C-alpha positions in Angstrom: -3.9 -3.3 7.2 -6.1 -5.6 9.1 -9.2 -3.4 9.1 -10.5 -2.1 5.8 -10.9 1.6 5.9 -12.4 3.8 3.2 -8.9 4.9 2.3 -7.2 1.5 2.4 -6.9 1.3 -1.4 -4.9 4.6 -1.4 -2.3 3.7 1.2 0.3 1.0 0.9 1.4 0.0 4.5 3.0 -3.4 3.7 6.5 -1.9 3.9 5.9 -1.0 7.5 4.9 -4.6 8.3 7.9 -5.9 6.5 10.3 -3.5 8.3 8.9 -4.5 11.7 9.5 -8.1 10.8 13.2 -7.3 10.4 13.5 -5.9 14.0 14.2 -8.3 16.9 11.0 -8.1 18.9 8.7 -10.5 20.6 5.5 -11.3 18.7 3.6 -9.4 21.3 5.8 -6.3 20.9 5.5 -6.5 17.1 1.7 -6.7 17.3 1.6 -3.7 19.6 3.8 -1.7 17.3 1.7 -2.7 14.2 -1.4 -1.6 16.2 0.2 1.8 17.1 1.4 2.3 13.5 -2.1 1.6 12.1 -3.7 3.8 14.7 -1.2 6.6 13.8 -2.1 6.2 10.1 -5.8 6.5 10.8 -5.3 9.6 12.9 -3.1 11.2 10.2 -5.6 10.5 7.5 -8.5 11.7 9.6 -6.6 14.9 10.4 -5.8 15.5 6.7 -9.5 15.2 5.9 -11.0 17.1 8.8 -8.6 20.0 8.4 -10.1 20.5 4.9 -13.8 20.5 6.0 -16.1 23.2 7.5 -17.8 22.4 10.8 -21.0 21.3 9.1 -19.2 19.2 6.6 -17.2 17.5 9.4 -20.5 16.4 10.9 -21.8 15.1 7.6 -18.5 13.3 7.0 -18.5 11.6 10.4 -22.1 10.5 9.8 -21.0 8.8 6.6 -18.0 7.3 8.4 -20.2 5.9 11.1 -22.4 4.3 8.5 -19.2 2.7 7.0 -20.5 3.4 3.4 -17.3 3.9 1.5 -19.1 4.9 -1.7 -21.0 7.7 0.1 -17.8 8.8 2.0 -15.9 9.2 -1.3 -18.8 10.9 -3.1 -19.0 13.4 -0.3 -15.3 14.0 0.0 -14.7 14.4 -3.7 -17.6 16.9 -3.8 -16.1 19.0 -0.9 -12.3 18.8 -1.2 -10.2 19.3 -4.3 -7.7 16.4 -4.8 -8.6 14.8 -1.4 -7.0 11.5 -2.5 -3.7 13.2 -3.1 -3.9 14.9 0.3 -4.5 11.6 2.0 -1.7 9.9 0.1 0.7 12.7 1.0 -0.1 12.6 4.7 0.2 8.8 4.8 3.6 8.9 2.9 5.0 11.5 5.4 3.9 9.2 8.3 5.4 6.1 6.6 8.8 7.9 6.1 8.8 8.9 9.8 7.9 5.3 10.9 10.7 3.9 8.6 13.2 6.3 10.2 12.1 5.2 13.7 12.3 1.5 12.8 15.7 1.9 11.2 17.0 3.7 14.4 15.6 0.8 16.5 17.3 -1.8 14.2 20.7 -0.1 14.7 20.2 0.2 18.5 19.5 -3.5 18.7 22.9 -4.4 17.1 
């Protein structure tokens, strides 16, 4: 991942980059797909987190997120959500499986 997010240490995304390298695309198309994949990952992770928080806690979380203080974010999340890291990993893995399926379909179409 190009940008370091507070959850970057939990999510391995290198396999998506590698899979996209194996598809015949222009560098511009590949960059666009990487950007879409990273954005999708961020949305999936945020949804996994926000769906676990109350309205008030969502506001507090978003304040910590805006401050980009990873330590405060984790301290807050671990205090509010049981096994939040596992939930983030699970959501990210489901997305990665879906992306790998889509990339595989694209590779076979190109042949």
